[in-house]
C-alpha positions, 0 to 999 in steps of 0.5 A, a space after each residue: 364877934 363879926 368883923 366889920 368892913 374897913 373903907 379907905 380913903 386915900 389921895 395927896 393932900 388936898 384932894 378932897 377926901 376928908 370932905 368926902 369922909 365927912 360927908 360918908 360919916 353923916 349917912 347912917 345906912 352906912 353905919 360907919 364910924 372914923 378911924 382916928 389915926 396917931 401922929 407924933 406931929 403938932 395939932 394944926 389949927 382947930 385939930 382936936 386930941 382924940 377927934 382928929 388925931 392921937 397926938 402922941 410924943 414921937 417917943 411914945 410913937 416909937 414905944 408903940 411901933 416897937 410893941 406892934 400896937 399898930 395895924 399900919 405906920 409911916 414916917 410921912 416926913 421925917 420925924 412925923 409918924 401917922 398910924 393906925 393903932 389896933 386897939 381903934 379898929 378893935 374898939 369901932 368893931 366892937 360897936 358893930 360898925 364899919 370903920 372908915 379911914 382918912 389915910 395917906 397912900 402907903 397907910 391905905 395900901 398896907 390895910 389893903 394888904 392885911 385885910 384884903 376881903 374886908 377892905 374896900 380902898 378908895 383913891 381920890 384923884 384931884 384935877 390937876 397938881 396946880 389945883 392941888 396947890 391952890 387948894 393947899 395954899 387956901 388952907 393956910 395952915 402950912 409953909 410954903 416949904 410944907 406945901 412944896 414938900 406936899 405937891 413933890 410927894 402928890 406927884 408919886 401918891 397919883 402913881 400908886 392910884 391903879 393899886 386901890 380897888 376904885 379911883 374917884 376923879 375929883 373934878 366936882 365935890 357933889 359928883 364925887 361925894 355920890 360916887 364914893 356913897 355908891 361905891 361904900 354902900 355896894 361894898 358894904 351890902 355885898 
C-alpha cells in the first residue's frame, strides 16, 4: 500500500485554520480526509465524538501514550491532552487518501519531523494578537480566563512560524483559502 501525503495546518486558536481546512476538504481533486484528533477534554458546544474529536478519558489517553499508540501527542493545557492516533492515519491511508490535520503547533512540527518527505506543514498567521482576541471572544465558547491562556500561548506559537514549510497570512479569508488550495494542490501533485 502506498502512503498518501500528510497536510498539516497549525496556528494559534482563532487564526482561521479550521475554516481553511474545512474549505480544502470540500475540494475533491485534493483527495483529502480529515484526521480526527483524540483529546482528554470535554466536548464544547456542538462537537461530536468521532467527527470533531475522539473524546476519551484522561486515564485512557495516558494508557494510549504508554502503549505508543500516538503519532504525536501534547499536553496543551494542564490535563488537556490532544494527540493523533497512529490508527487514524492508517485508516485514511488505507482508503487511498491524503491526510489533512488541523493541529496545534507542537504536534504539527512533530509530524513533520517523523515524516519529513510526506508532510507539508503550513502555519496560518493571524493579522494580530488583538484580532485573535476579538475572534476568540466572538466564538463565545470559552471563559475569559481560557481566552487569556490562549492569547498568551499564541505569542509563543507565532515564534515557531519559520519552522513550517509555508506561512499563510490570514488577513483576508478568501485569499488565504485560495493560497492554501494552491499550496496543497502543488504539494500533492509533485
